[in-house]
C-alpha positions in Angstrom: 0.0 -0.2 -0.1 0.9 3.3 -0.9 -1.2 6.0 0.6 -0.4 9.4 0.7 -0.9 10.1 5.0 0.1 13.0 7.2 0.0 13.0 10.9 -0.8 16.5 12.2 1.1 16.7 15.4 5.0 15.9 16.3 4.7 14.0 19.4 5.2 10.8 20.8 2.1 9.3 19.9 1.6 10.9 16.4 5.8 9.7 15.7 5.0 6.3 16.5 1.6 6.0 14.8 3.6 7.4 11.3 6.4 5.1 12.1 3.9 2.4 12.2 2.2 3.3 8.9 5.7 4.2 7.4 6.9 1.1 7.7 3.9 -0.4 5.8 5.4 0.8 2.7 3.9 4.6 2.9 4.9 8.3 2.9 4.3 9.8 5.8 4.8 13.6 6.4 4.4 14.9 10.3 3.4 18.6 10.5 5.6 19.5 13.7 4.9 23.2 15.1 8.3 23.0 16.6 11.0 23.6 14.3 13.3 21.9 16.3 11.5 18.4 16.2 10.8 18.8 12.5 14.5 19.3 11.7 15.6 16.5 13.8 13.7 14.3 11.9 14.4 15.3 8.6 18.1 15.3 9.4 18.3 12.7 12.0 15.2 10.2 11.1 14.7 10.4 15.2 12.0 12.6 17.5 15.0 12.9 20.3 12.7 15.2 22.1 8.9 12.8 22.2 10.4 9.8 21.3 13.9 9.3 21.6 16.3 6.0 20.7 13.4 5.0 18.0 15.1 5.4 14.2 12.2 6.4 11.9 11.7 4.6 8.3 13.2 7.3 5.5 9.7 7.5 4.2 8.7 9.6 7.0 9.7 13.6 6.7 8.0 16.2 8.6 7.1 20.2 7.9 6.0 23.0 9.5 3.7 23.7 6.8 0.4 23.0 7.9 -0.8 23.4 3.8 2.0 21.5 3.0 1.3 18.8 5.6 -2.1 18.3 4.9 -3.3 19.1 1.2 -3.8 16.0 -1.3 -3.7 13.6 1.2 -5.8 10.4 1.4 -5.1 9.8 4.6 -4.9 12.6 7.8 -4.5 12.3 11.4 -4.9 14.5 14.2 -2.4 13.7 16.9 -1.7 17.3 19.0 -2.8 17.8 22.4 -6.4 18.8 23.5 -5.7 22.1 24.4 -3.9 22.3 20.6 -6.6 20.8 18.7 -9.3 23.2 17.8 -6.5 25.7 16.7 -5.0 23.2 14.3 -8.4 22.3 13.3 -8.7 25.9 12.3 -5.7 26.2 10.5 -6.2 23.3 8.7 -9.3 24.6 7.2 -8.2 26.4 4.4 -6.4 23.3 2.9 -7.8 22.4 -0.6 -8.6 18.4 -0.1 -10.1 19.2 3.3 -12.5 21.8 2.3 -13.4 19.5 -0.8 -14.1 16.6 1.6 -11.5 14.8 0.1 -9.4 13.3 2.9 -10.5 11.2 5.5 -9.9 12.1 9.3 -9.2 10.3 12.1 -8.1 11.3 15.5 -6.0 10.1 18.3 -6.1 13.1 20.5 -7.5 12.1 24.0 -9.7 14.3 26.4 -12.3 16.8 26.0 -13.0 20.2 24.4 -14.6 23.3 25.8 -17.6 25.0 24.3 -20.0 27.6 25.2 -22.4 25.2 26.4 -19.8 23.3 28.5 -17.1 20.4 27.6 -18.1 18.4 24.9 -16.5 15.3 23.2 -13.8 15.6 20.3 -15.3 14.6 17.6 -18.6 16.6 18.0 -16.8 19.5 18.3 -14.4 19.1 15.1 -17.8 18.3 13.0 -19.0 21.9 14.4 -15.7 23.6 12.4 -14.9 20.8 9.7 -17.0 21.1 6.4 -20.2 19.2 6.0 -18.5 16.2 4.5 -17.1 15.8 7.5 -20.4 15.0 9.4 -20.8 11.3 10.8 -17.7 10.6 9.3 -14.7 10.9 11.6 -13.1 8.9 13.4 -11.2 8.2 15.9 -8.8 6.0 17.4 -8.1 4.4 20.9 -7.0 1.8 23.1 -4.3 0.6 25.8 -1.1 2.1 23.8 2.1 3.7 24.9 4.0 5.5 21.8 7.0 4.0 23.2 6.1 0.2 23.2 4.1 0.4 19.9 7.4 2.1 18.2 9.6 -1.0 18.9 7.0 -3.2 18.1 5.0 -4.3 21.1 2.1 -6.4 20.7 -1.1 -4.4 21.8 -4.3 -3.2 20.2 -6.1 -0.2 18.9 -10.1 0.3 18.2 -11.0 2.7 15.2 -14.7 4.4 16.0 -16.8 5.4 13.4 -20.3 6.3 12.6 -18.7 5.8 9.0 -18.3 2.2 8.3 -16.0 2.2 5.8 -14.2 4.8 7.2 -13.5 2.8 10.7 -12.2 -0.6 8.1 -10.1 2.3 5.9 -8.2 3.4 9.9 -8.3 -0.3 10.4 -6.2 -1.1 7.9 -4.3 1.1 7.5 -2.7 1.1 10.7 -2.9 -2.9 11.9 0.3 -5.0 11.4 1.2 -8.2 12.7 1.6 -6.9 16.7 -0.8 -3.9 16.6 -4.5 -5.4 16.2 -7.0 -3.1 15.2 -10.6 -3.2 15.5 -14.2 -0.8 14.8 -16.7 0.1 16.9 -19.5 1.9 16.3 -19.6 3.7 19.6 -17.7 6.6 19.0 -19.2 8.2 22.5 -18.6 5.6 24.6 -14.3 5.3 23.1 -14.1 9.2 23.6 -15.0 9.1 27.1 -13.4 6.0 28.2 -9.9 7.8 26.6 -10.6 11.1 28.1 -11.4 10.1 31.7 -9.3 7.1 32.4 -6.3 10.4 32.8 -8.0 11.3 36.0 -8.2 7.9 37.3 -4.3 7.5 36.4 -3.8 10.3 38.2 -5.7 9.2 41.3 -3.2 5.8 40.8 -0.1 7.4 40.7 -0.6 9.1 44.0 -2.1 5.8 45.8 1.1 3.7 43.9 3.1 6.6 45.5 1.4 7.0 49.1 1.9 3.0 48.9 5.6 2.6 47.5 6.6 5.3 50.4 4.8 3.4 53.6 2.6 6.2 54.1 0.1 3.9 55.3 -0.1 0.2 56.3 -3.4 -0.1 55.3 -2.5 0.2 51.0 -1.3 -2.8 48.6 -1.9 -4.3 45.8 -5.3 -4.9 45.8 -6.4 -1.9 47.1 -5.4 -0.1 43.0 -7.3 -2.6 42.1 -10.4 -1.4 44.1 -9.3 2.2 42.6 -9.3 0.5 39.4 -12.3 -0.9 39.6 -14.2 2.6 41.5 -12.4 4.1 38.4 -14.0 2.4 35.7 -17.4 2.5 37.3 -17.0 6.1 37.3 -16.3 5.9 33.7 -19.2 3.6 32.3 -21.5 6.3 34.5 -20.1 9.4 32.5 -20.2 7.3 29.6 -23.6 6.5 29.6 -24.4 10.2 30.7 -22.7 11.2 27.3 -24.6 9.2 24.9 -22.7 6.2 25.0 -24.6 3.3 23.1 -22.3 -0.1 23.6 -22.2 -1.0 27.3 -19.6 -3.6 26.3 -17.4 -0.4 25.1 -16.5 -0.3 28.3 -15.0 -4.1 29.2 -13.3 -3.5 25.9 -9.7 -2.9 25.3 -11.6 0.8 24.9 -12.4 0.8 28.8 -10.5 -0.8 31.1 -7.9 -2.1 28.2 -6.8 1.5 28.5 -7.7 2.3 31.9 -5.3 -0.7 33.3 -2.6 0.1 31.0 -2.8 4.0 31.8 -2.5 3.2 35.8 -0.3 0.7 35.7 2.4 1.2 33.2 5.7 3.3 34.1 5.2 4.8 30.5 1.9 6.8 31.7 2.5 10.4 32.1 -0.7 11.0 34.2 0.4 8.1 37.0 3.5 9.6 36.9 1.9 13.6 37.2 0.0 10.8 40.2 3.4 10.1 41.9 4.7 13.8 41.9 1.8 15.1 43.4 3.0 13.0 46.6 6.5 12.4 46.1 7.4 15.9 44.7 4.8 18.6 45.8 5.1 19.8 42.5 1.6 20.9 42.4 3.2 23.9 45.0 4.0 26.4 43.0 0.5 26.5 41.1 -2.5 28.5 42.5 -5.4 26.5 41.1 -5.8 24.1 38.0 -6.4 26.9 35.5 -3.3 28.4 36.6 -1.3 24.5 36.1 -3.1 24.7 33.0 -1.5 27.9 31.6 1.9 27.0 32.7 1.9 23.5 31.7 5.0 23.5 29.9 7.0 23.9 33.7 6.4 20.7 34.8 8.0 19.0 31.6 5.5 16.6 29.9 1.9 16.7 29.8 -0.4 14.9 31.6 -4.2 15.6 29.5 -6.1 14.1 32.8 -5.3 17.7 34.3 -7.3 19.4 31.5 -10.3 16.4 32.1 -10.5 16.5 35.6 -11.3 20.3 35.1 -14.3 19.3 32.6 -15.5 16.1 33.9 -16.5 18.5 37.3 -18.1 20.4 35.2 -19.7 17.9 33.3 -20.8 15.8 36.4 -22.6 18.7 37.9 -24.6 19.1 34.2 -25.4 15.9 34.4 -26.0 15.0 38.0 -23.6 12.4 39.0 -22.0 11.2 41.6 -18.4 9.7 40.8 -15.3 10.7 43.6 -12.7 9.8 42.2 -12.7 11.9 39.3 -14.5 14.8 41.5 -11.7 14.3 44.0 -9.3 15.2 41.5 -10.8 18.0 40.4 -10.7 19.5 43.7 -6.7 18.4 44.0 -5.4 20.0 41.4 -7.7 23.0 42.3 -5.9 23.3 45.7 -8.6 22.7 47.5 -8.3 19.0 49.2 -4.7 17.6 50.9 -4.0 14.7 48.5 -3.4 12.3 51.4 -7.1 13.4 53.1 -8.4 12.1 49.4 -7.1 8.8 49.6 -7.9 8.0 53.2 -11.6 9.6 53.0 -11.9 8.1 49.6 -11.7 4.2 50.9 -13.5 5.1 53.7 -16.5 6.7 51.2 -16.2 3.0 49.6 -17.3 0.6 52.6 
């Protein structure tokens, strides 16, 4: 297969997907906002900042010109962080092949997007900006995966969710290989909620893991972590149902429990790492509240998507009248309204 493919976003996940696709005899162009990363990929075939020690095929190249990256492509994948996604979508609206609906679009970004009437899912928000051709035809790709593992061929799975079955299958066939299994789904809403909400649970999991590791309490063990994971999955299901998920099995699939488990337990998980550093490094101390944290997110040195998700889930929980104590507690901690140790203790008291 030799399709024309573009990845908008040169982070670890976008770069890993580019490598997977390029290894199937495809030419892939990555759009990088950062010129240093662009030059790194073009001159060394390595993304040293976001995916070091992974050599990229010669058929992967990068550009900082979004028109060059996106125009005339058969497949285009948005891979920028959620807080930059809408700006990237707006920049790409002048691209001829997008204006004419000739490009099949997918998204691998995880999170919610702000709107006048409250947070919304990614695809429905993008549909408001993209031409009408893209209504109910976008593809959302998610699953229990880390760029660092996918890029070196570790076995894992993804779900390509779309209301357009043909587009789901097209992306399934584009991405899958002998170690990366890709499945189709119609439950676009359930998969998106799972992808966003699990990052909040992973921050809480990281906090608990750090407290357990430093011996902060003799009552926390591996079973405690599984209790937290199960409570978190229940909250994701509640939120997904409230936001229009169509298939209950989504939450027991790799899109739900699979992605939640790997995000909570993997050493590669940025949200788990952030949770640990809340305890081990008091990383929240310099920030006044969650908005201050988000505005200065680069000071952390990496991007835990669960911070923004926690802010938006709190709004969604109030809107839908949901009792989701783990997610709401994390929002309060990140807003500097609740002590992390106090939260962990009271959380399990409440589950008795």
